C-alpha positions in Angstrom: 13.6 -17.6 -65.7 15.9 -18.4 -68.4 14.0 -18.2 -71.8 15.2 -19.3 -75.4 15.6 -16.6 -78.0 14.0 -16.2 -81.4 15.8 -17.3 -84.2 15.0 -17.2 -87.7 15.3 -20.5 -88.5 14.4 -23.3 -86.5 16.6 -25.8 -86.4 14.4 -29.2 -86.2 17.3 -31.4 -84.4 16.1 -31.2 -80.6 18.6 -32.6 -77.4 17.5 -32.9 -74.2 20.3 -31.2 -71.9 19.9 -33.3 -68.8 18.8 -31.0 -66.0 15.5 -29.7 -65.4 13.4 -31.6 -68.0 14.3 -29.2 -70.7 14.2 -29.6 -74.3 16.5 -27.1 -76.2 16.7 -26.7 -79.8 20.2 -26.9 -81.2 21.6 -23.5 -81.1 19.2 -21.9 -78.6 20.6 -19.0 -76.4 20.0 -17.8 -73.1 20.7 -15.1 -71.1 22.5 -15.5 -68.2 22.1 -11.6 -66.8 19.6 -9.5 -67.1 21.0 -6.5 -66.6 18.8 -5.7 -63.6 19.5 -8.0 -60.5 21.2 -11.3 -59.8 18.3 -13.4 -60.4 19.3 -17.2 -61.7 22.3 -16.7 -59.2 23.5 -17.1 -55.6 26.5 -16.0 -53.9 28.7 -18.0 -51.6 30.9 -15.5 -49.5 33.0 -17.1 -46.3 33.3 -14.4 -44.7 29.7 -13.9 -43.9 29.5 -16.8 -42.2 31.1 -14.9 -39.3 30.3 -11.5 -39.9 26.7 -10.7 -41.1 27.6 -7.1 -41.6 30.2 -7.9 -44.4 29.4 -6.7 -47.8 27.8 -8.8 -50.2 30.5 -8.5 -53.1 28.4 -8.9 -56.0 25.8 -6.2 -57.4 24.4 -5.0 -60.2 25.5 -1.1 -61.0 24.2 0.9 -64.5 23.3 -2.8 -66.1 26.8 -4.3 -65.3 27.2 -7.4 -63.6 30.1 -6.2 -60.7 32.6 -8.3 -58.8 33.6 -6.0 -56.0 36.7 -8.5 -55.4 36.1 -8.3 -51.6 35.5 -10.5 -49.6 36.3 -13.5 -51.3 33.7 -15.9 -52.7 31.9 -16.9 -56.0 28.5 -16.1 -57.7 27.3 -19.4 -58.9 24.3 -20.0 -61.2 21.7 -22.3 -59.8 21.2 -24.3 -62.7 23.7 -26.9 -63.7 24.6 -26.5 -67.4 26.2 -29.4 -70.2 27.8 -28.8 -73.7 27.4 -25.6 -74.2 29.1 -21.9 -75.2 29.7 -19.4 -72.8 30.0 -16.1 -74.0 30.7 -12.4 -72.1 32.5 -9.5 -71.9 34.8 -8.5 -69.0 37.0 -5.2 -68.0 39.1 -4.1 -64.7 37.5 -0.9 -63.8 40.3 0.4 -61.7 43.6 -1.4 -60.7 44.6 -4.9 -62.7 44.3 -7.7 -60.6 43.1 -11.0 -60.2 39.4 -12.9 -61.1 38.2 -16.3 -63.0 35.2 -18.0 -64.0 34.6 -21.4 -63.0 32.9 -24.3 -65.6 31.8 -27.9 -64.0 31.3 -26.2 -60.4 29.6 -28.7 -58.0 30.9 -29.0 -54.4 31.6 -25.8 -52.5 34.4 -25.0 -50.5 36.3 -27.9 -51.8 39.8 -26.3 -51.6 41.0 -23.9 -48.8 37.3 -23.3 -47.6 36.8 -21.1 -50.3 36.7 -22.6 -54.0 34.4 -24.6 -55.2 34.8 -28.0 -57.0 35.7 -26.8 -60.8 38.0 -26.0 -63.3 38.5 -22.4 -63.3 39.5 -20.3 -66.7 42.0 -17.5 -65.2 40.9 -13.4 -65.9 43.9 -12.5 -63.8 45.7 -9.8 -66.0 48.2 -11.2 -68.0 47.5 -14.2 -67.5 43.7 -14.5 -69.1 43.4 -18.2 -70.0 45.4 -20.4 -67.7 43.5 -23.3 -66.5 43.6 -24.0 -62.5 42.2 -27.2 -61.6 40.1 -27.1 -58.4 39.5 -30.6 -57.0 38.9 -31.8 -60.7 41.6 -32.1 -63.3 42.2 -31.6 -67.2 44.6 -33.0 -69.6 46.3 -30.4 -72.6 49.0 -31.0 -75.4 52.4 -30.6 -74.2 51.6 -31.2 -70.3 54.7 -31.6 -68.7 56.3 -28.3 -70.2 53.4 -26.5 -69.2 52.2 -27.9 -66.0 55.8 -28.7 -64.9 57.3 -32.4 -63.5 54.6 -35.1 -63.6 55.0 -36.0 -60.1 53.9 -32.1 -59.2 50.7 -32.6 -60.5 47.4 -32.7 -58.3 44.1 -31.2 -57.8 44.4 -30.0 -54.2 46.3 -27.8 -51.6 50.0 -27.7 -52.4 50.0 -29.2 -55.7 51.0 -27.6 -59.5 47.0 -27.2 -60.3 48.0 -24.2 -62.9 48.5 -25.0 -66.8 49.5 -21.7 -68.4 47.7 -20.7 -71.4 49.0 -20.8 -75.0 49.7 -17.4 -76.0 50.7 -13.6 -74.7 49.3 -10.5 -75.4 45.8 -11.4 -76.2 44.1 -9.0 -73.5 43.1 -5.5 -74.1 44.8 -3.0 -72.3 43.3 -2.1 -68.8 39.8 -0.5 -68.8 38.9 -2.0 -72.2 36.6 -4.7 -72.7 37.7 -8.3 -73.0 35.7 -10.8 -74.9 35.6 -14.0 -73.7 34.3 -17.3 -75.4 34.4 -20.8 -73.1 33.1 -24.1 -75.0 32.3 -26.8 -72.8 31.6 -30.0 -74.8 31.7 -33.4 -72.9 35.0 -33.4 -70.6 36.9 -30.5 -73.3 37.0 -27.2 -72.8 38.1 -24.5 -75.6 38.7 -20.5 -74.5 39.1 -18.2 -76.6 40.1 -14.4 -75.7 39.3 -11.6 -77.8 39.0 -14.3 -81.1 42.1 -15.8 -80.1 42.1 -19.6 -79.1 44.1 -19.4 -76.0 43.9 -22.7 -74.2 42.6 -25.9 -75.0 41.9 -29.0 -72.9 40.3 -32.6 -72.9 39.6 -35.5 -70.5 38.2 -33.2 -68.0 37.0 -35.3 -65.0 33.8 -33.6 -65.2 31.7 -32.7 -67.9 28.5 -30.5 -66.5 28.0 -28.4 -63.4 27.3 -24.8 -62.3 28.9 -21.8 -63.7 30.5 -19.3 -60.9 32.2 -15.9 -61.2 34.9 -15.3 -58.5 35.1 -11.7 -56.7 39.2 -12.4 -55.6 41.0 -9.0 -55.1 40.1 -6.9 -57.9 36.7 -5.2 -59.3 35.5 -6.4 -62.6 32.4 -5.6 -64.9 30.4 -8.1 -66.8 27.9 -7.7 -69.5 26.4 -9.6 -72.4 26.7 -13.0 -70.2 25.1 -15.6 -72.7 25.2 -19.3 -73.1 24.6 -21.7 -76.4 23.7 -25.1 -76.0 25.7 -26.9 -78.4 25.6 -30.7 -80.2 27.9 -32.1 -82.8 26.2 -32.6 -86.1 28.0 -36.1 -86.1 26.1 -37.4 -83.4 
């Protein structure tokens, strides 16, 4: 069960999260990973449909959440979230490779019979912070220069779904921990990697959903996965 953490100063302003009839104080945090097991998450791994002996590519090891990389699939939160900042640390444990975190997750296996409908924030080595549109779309500044010709854009197979990040050299050397913070507010997304704003998008075609971690070719460790609900003081 997700639990609110005590805070030194409780902000009186409350707001309704929109899911599960839960009321949260502004700034309240919840931990999405307890360091012991995968409570609060479930996996969707297509290879298990035909081979029940295939390994589950998500596990807990030495207090870390581990994505083993193969077979491909997703570890998905049981709950949906809206208006939040997601923070966590990650590192590739052996070889550089691919992984990602998905927000606004909804319909499973909507792309290539693998990826759920969502917007991916890339973690692939040397590409961390890219957006990938997966049956959902988002707008960024300087869109044509970053995404390519307008007539190639799309959110399905064969379309220009990648929107590169804004920086280079923001990732830590392999084996070191990277700090990620992703802010999803209404239909905008901001991404910070190691304290640097690496991507920003708006007018997303979704504004709430589950959160998912990928198993996509390389082993990755995660820790300190937490979520903080937000609300603008101007509302």
